[in-house]
TORNU-504108 format. One record per residue (C-alpha): residue number from 0; x, y, z. Coordinates in nm, 4 decimals, always signed. Each point is the difference from the previous one (the first is absolute). Layout:
! residues N
 pos       px       py       pz
 NUM        X        Y        Z
...
END
This chain:
! residues 250
 pos       px       py       pz
   0  +8.7784  +8.9593  +5.7907
   1  -0.0666  +0.2335  +0.2802
   2  -0.2089  +0.3190  -0.0552
   3  +0.0582  +0.2566  +0.3054
   4  -0.2579  +0.2787  -0.0119
   5  -0.0194  +0.2899  +0.2542
   6  -0.3741  -0.0441  +0.1101
   7  -0.1185  +0.2378  +0.2707
   8  +0.3485  +0.0578  +0.1020
   9  +0.0594  -0.3477  +0.0444
  10  +0.2512  -0.2231  -0.1841
  11  -0.1502  -0.3272  -0.0777
  12  +0.1159  -0.2928  -0.2155
  13  -0.2423  -0.2019  -0.2267
  14  +0.1453  -0.2970  -0.1490
  15  -0.0995  -0.0956  -0.3637
  16  -0.0200  -0.3633  -0.0097
  17  +0.0491  -0.2094  -0.2968
  18  +0.0265  -0.3909  -0.0449
  19  +0.0543  -0.2006  +0.2893
  20  +0.1666  +0.2415  +0.2271
  21  -0.0932  -0.0287  +0.3477
  22  +0.0348  +0.2446  +0.2760
  23  -0.2990  -0.0099  +0.2488
  24  -0.1640  -0.2854  +0.1409
  25  -0.3152  +0.0679  +0.2014
  26  -0.1749  -0.2952  +0.2350
  27  -0.3454  -0.0367  +0.1756
  28  +0.1091  -0.2267  +0.2771
  29  -0.3253  -0.2104  +0.0504
  30  -0.0479  -0.3222  +0.1911
  31  +0.1537  +0.0251  +0.3265
  32  -0.3210  -0.0788  +0.1938
  33  -0.0920  -0.2795  -0.2137
  34  +0.3491  -0.1699  +0.0227
  35  -0.0557  +0.0136  +0.3907
  36  -0.3440  -0.1354  -0.0271
  37  +0.1393  -0.2992  -0.2139
  38  +0.2250  -0.0994  +0.2769
  39  -0.2293  +0.0594  +0.2811
  40  +0.1798  +0.3050  +0.1078
  41  -0.0798  +0.2985  +0.1453
  42  -0.0356  +0.3121  -0.2930
  43  +0.2885  +0.1448  +0.1735
  44  +0.2266  -0.2983  -0.1105
  45  -0.0466  +0.0744  -0.3399
  46  +0.0995  +0.3628  +0.0257
  47  +0.3140  -0.0817  +0.1715
  48  +0.1112  -0.2494  -0.2692
  49  -0.1189  +0.2829  -0.2758
  50  +0.2260  +0.2173  +0.1581
  51  +0.2783  -0.2177  -0.0288
  52  -0.0578  -0.0515  -0.3572
  53  +0.0067  +0.3727  -0.0574
  54  +0.3689  -0.0247  +0.0631
  55  +0.0834  -0.2965  -0.2106
  56  -0.2102  +0.1356  -0.2966
  57  +0.1866  +0.3524  +0.0452
  58  +0.3279  -0.1534  -0.0120
  59  -0.0655  -0.1991  -0.3105
  60  -0.1458  +0.2471  -0.1913
  61  +0.3102  +0.2088  +0.1032
  62  +0.2300  -0.2835  -0.1407
  63  -0.2209  -0.0004  -0.3216
  64  +0.0910  +0.3555  -0.0760
  65  -0.3375  +0.1546  +0.0649
  66  +0.0064  +0.3478  +0.1108
  67  -0.3136  +0.0408  +0.1786
  68  -0.2185  -0.2386  +0.1913
  69  -0.3561  +0.1674  +0.1375
  70  -0.1832  -0.2649  +0.2627
  71  -0.3398  +0.0511  +0.0911
  72  +0.0341  -0.0366  +0.3845
  73  -0.2981  +0.1775  +0.1513
  74  -0.2907  +0.1733  -0.1698
  75  -0.2134  +0.2709  +0.1156
  76  -0.2937  -0.2420  -0.0238
  77  +0.2097  -0.2287  +0.2289
  78  -0.0832  +0.2283  +0.3113
  79  -0.3533  -0.1745  +0.0020
  80  +0.1116  -0.3291  +0.0967
  81  -0.0378  -0.1038  +0.3304
  82  +0.1997  +0.2127  +0.2734
  83  +0.1944  -0.3127  +0.1172
  84  +0.1104  -0.0847  -0.3559
  85  +0.0884  +0.3443  -0.0600
  86  +0.1946  +0.0235  +0.3120
  87  +0.1890  -0.2954  -0.0912
  88  +0.0985  +0.1387  -0.3108
  89  +0.1067  +0.3418  +0.1408
  90  +0.2124  -0.2184  +0.2802
  91  +0.1651  -0.1912  -0.2724
  92  +0.0683  +0.3322  -0.1997
  93  +0.1713  +0.1420  +0.3031
  94  +0.2044  -0.3002  +0.0514
  95  +0.1310  -0.0034  -0.3507
  96  +0.0290  +0.3613  -0.0198
  97  +0.2634  -0.0068  +0.2913
  98  +0.2052  -0.2771  -0.1143
  99  -0.0908  -0.2375  -0.2550
 100  +0.0736  +0.2350  -0.2978
 101  +0.3608  +0.0327  +0.1139
 102  +0.0932  -0.2704  -0.2425
 103  -0.1417  +0.1691  -0.2993
 104  +0.2001  +0.3109  +0.0983
 105  +0.3059  -0.1829  -0.0242
 106  -0.0768  -0.1361  -0.3145
 107  +0.0026  +0.3669  -0.0958
 108  -0.3979  -0.0043  -0.0819
 109  -0.1593  +0.3237  +0.0485
 110  -0.3413  -0.0119  +0.1871
 111  -0.2799  +0.2476  -0.0293
 112  -0.3725  +0.0024  +0.0987
 113  -0.3029  +0.1529  -0.1783
 114  -0.3487  +0.0315  +0.1524
 115  -0.1967  +0.2080  +0.2600
 116  +0.2317  +0.0328  +0.2647
 117  -0.2410  +0.2094  +0.2057
 118  -0.1824  -0.2998  +0.0859
 119  +0.2908  -0.1842  +0.1555
 120  +0.1365  +0.0339  +0.3641
 121  +0.2618  +0.2363  +0.0462
 122  +0.2885  -0.2274  +0.0902
 123  -0.0788  -0.2107  -0.3027
 124  +0.0461  +0.3276  -0.2294
 125  +0.3048  +0.0823  +0.2064
 126  +0.1445  -0.3456  -0.1004
 127  -0.0687  +0.0667  -0.3623
 128  +0.1451  +0.2893  -0.0282
 129  +0.3091  -0.1213  +0.1688
 130  +0.0181  -0.2838  -0.2615
 131  -0.0700  +0.1918  -0.2656
 132  +0.3016  +0.2545  +0.1069
 133  +0.2398  -0.2996  +0.0783
 134  -0.0202  -0.1541  -0.3393
 135  -0.0314  +0.3412  -0.2096
 136  +0.3135  -0.0351  -0.1308
 137  -0.0070  -0.3735  -0.0786
 138  +0.0569  -0.0648  -0.3715
 139  -0.1665  -0.3419  -0.0593
 140  -0.3819  -0.0540  -0.0488
 141  -0.2397  +0.2235  +0.1544
 142  -0.2748  -0.2428  +0.2063
 143  -0.3102  +0.2200  +0.0365
 144  -0.2492  -0.1252  +0.2743
 145  -0.3678  +0.1358  -0.0477
 146  -0.1333  +0.0316  +0.3476
 147  -0.3255  +0.1621  +0.0696
 148  -0.0444  +0.0350  -0.3812
 149  -0.2563  +0.0291  -0.2310
 150  +0.0080  +0.1252  -0.3381
 151  -0.3410  +0.1994  -0.0497
 152  +0.1359  +0.2009  +0.3200
 153  +0.3196  +0.0672  -0.1772
 154  -0.1711  +0.1378  -0.2934
 155  -0.2174  +0.2108  +0.1743
 156  +0.2852  +0.1356  +0.1801
 157  +0.1686  +0.0751  -0.3181
 158  -0.2852  +0.1800  -0.1365
 159  -0.0453  +0.2222  +0.3192
 160  +0.3673  +0.0981  -0.0372
 161  -0.0261  +0.0873  -0.3418
 162  -0.3375  +0.2169  +0.0435
 163  +0.1924  +0.1545  +0.2758
 164  +0.2797  +0.1024  -0.2071
 165  -0.2809  +0.1079  -0.2527
 166  -0.1585  +0.2284  +0.2676
 167  +0.3106  +0.1579  +0.1039
 168  +0.0613  +0.0924  -0.3601
 169  +0.3324  -0.2043  -0.0119
 170  -0.1320  -0.2300  -0.3022
 171  -0.2775  +0.0239  -0.2463
 172  -0.2524  -0.2668  -0.0271
 173  +0.1036  -0.0327  -0.3680
 174  +0.3369  -0.0903  +0.0988
 175  -0.1176  -0.3064  +0.1997
 176  +0.1043  -0.3191  -0.2060
 177  +0.0789  -0.3441  +0.0629
 178  +0.3668  +0.0647  +0.1017
 179  -0.0692  +0.2672  +0.2897
 180  -0.2804  -0.1902  +0.1080
 181  +0.2264  -0.2758  +0.0776
 182  +0.2514  +0.2273  +0.1595
 183  -0.2614  +0.0324  +0.2824
 184  -0.0148  -0.3489  +0.0631
 185  +0.2030  -0.1730  +0.2679
 186  +0.1842  -0.1869  -0.2540
 187  +0.1068  +0.3308  -0.1892
 188  +0.3256  -0.1194  -0.0162
 189  -0.0388  -0.3459  -0.1040
 190  -0.0510  -0.1639  -0.3461
 191  -0.3314  -0.1671  -0.0285
 192  -0.0147  -0.3800  +0.0722
 193  +0.0633  -0.2137  -0.3005
 194  -0.1253  -0.2948  +0.1691
 195  -0.2725  -0.0561  +0.2643
 196  -0.0432  -0.3339  +0.1721
 197  -0.2879  -0.0876  +0.2252
 198  +0.0266  -0.3216  +0.2107
 199  -0.2728  -0.2321  +0.1805
 200  -0.2027  -0.0508  -0.3129
 201  -0.1986  +0.3265  +0.0400
 202  -0.0143  +0.1852  -0.3622
 203  -0.0623  +0.3610  +0.0844
 204  +0.2078  +0.3278  +0.0883
 205  -0.1587  +0.0818  +0.3400
 206  +0.0866  +0.3735  -0.0219
 207  +0.3578  -0.0371  -0.0706
 208  +0.1861  +0.2028  -0.2231
 209  -0.2965  +0.0714  -0.2192
 210  +0.1714  +0.2954  -0.1777
 211  +0.3455  -0.1475  -0.0247
 212  -0.0929  -0.3544  -0.1414
 213  -0.1579  +0.1306  -0.3316
 214  +0.2247  -0.1899  -0.1924
 215  +0.1323  -0.2622  +0.2282
 216  +0.0106  -0.3690  -0.0955
 217  -0.2027  -0.2075  +0.2424
 218  +0.0610  -0.2968  +0.1672
 219  -0.2507  -0.1874  +0.2232
 220  +0.1300  -0.3086  +0.1917
 221  -0.2004  -0.2522  +0.2262
 222  +0.3359  -0.0074  +0.2292
 223  -0.0942  +0.1469  +0.3438
 224  +0.2413  +0.2746  +0.0779
 225  +0.1706  -0.2143  +0.2895
 226  +0.0847  -0.2663  -0.2787
 227  +0.1189  +0.2657  -0.2582
 228  +0.3610  -0.0814  -0.1089
 229  +0.2744  +0.1350  -0.1542
 230  -0.0085  -0.2608  -0.2805
 231  -0.3775  +0.0910  -0.0708
 232  +0.1136  +0.3730  -0.0199
 233  +0.2517  -0.1183  -0.2380
 234  -0.2272  -0.1743  -0.2077
 235  -0.2432  +0.3097  -0.0307
 236  +0.2959  +0.2073  -0.1020
 237  +0.0694  -0.2535  -0.2755
 238  -0.3468  +0.0079  -0.1212
 239  -0.0039  +0.3811  +0.0284
 240  +0.2995  +0.0132  -0.2545
 241  -0.1925  -0.2352  -0.2674
 242  -0.2896  +0.2883  +0.0089
 243  -0.0368  +0.2395  -0.2792
 244  -0.0834  +0.3522  +0.1557
 245  -0.1426  +0.2190  -0.2661
 246  -0.1378  +0.3170  +0.2316
 247  -0.2948  +0.0273  -0.2393
 248  +0.2226  -0.0269  -0.3112
 249  -0.0213  -0.2475  -0.2835
END
């Protein structure tokens, strides 16, 4: 069932999930560097392999009927990594934005980006806008890439937007609720994730979609991201279908 309230002049769709319905998968892609180190390769080799897996998993999720796939590609904290590694990551991003997403476009996949774009170089932002525009009419799965993204920053920005509306007199503070706070987030027109996956064996959230994953089912796998496969994704989806989601109810 969909409920479409008019919130602050913006129509948003809130999906009421029951049973084993699956709309949205979010993944923290972790382990590129360790994958390369195990093979005595430069970390850049792990990032390149990880980027290839993005396309494979996106196609697999699309074939499974997943409507939204959100991948944590680069966090706001990742800017603190060594400059040469950041430069490598940005170079890979440029490459894939220019050419490697064309196959996903042909498969009717819509591409969008969330994060602090002001931190990125202008040419990268232009390529992101171009891809979003080119794929906007695609009706298949939405592939959402979180780049220069941090959940705490997203929440702070949402609070500032609401505070500004209250200051202008466009909103009463007593009217602020979960729904119109959600409408201020990057993901305002997306259902919350049903599944959160983190690869590489780490079991933490690392500032990813902290608001949105309140009721997500969590899956932690020791598989490094470059080794993550469509079969493992399918296994996680099967496990999800056997879990009971009660949302605080008995």
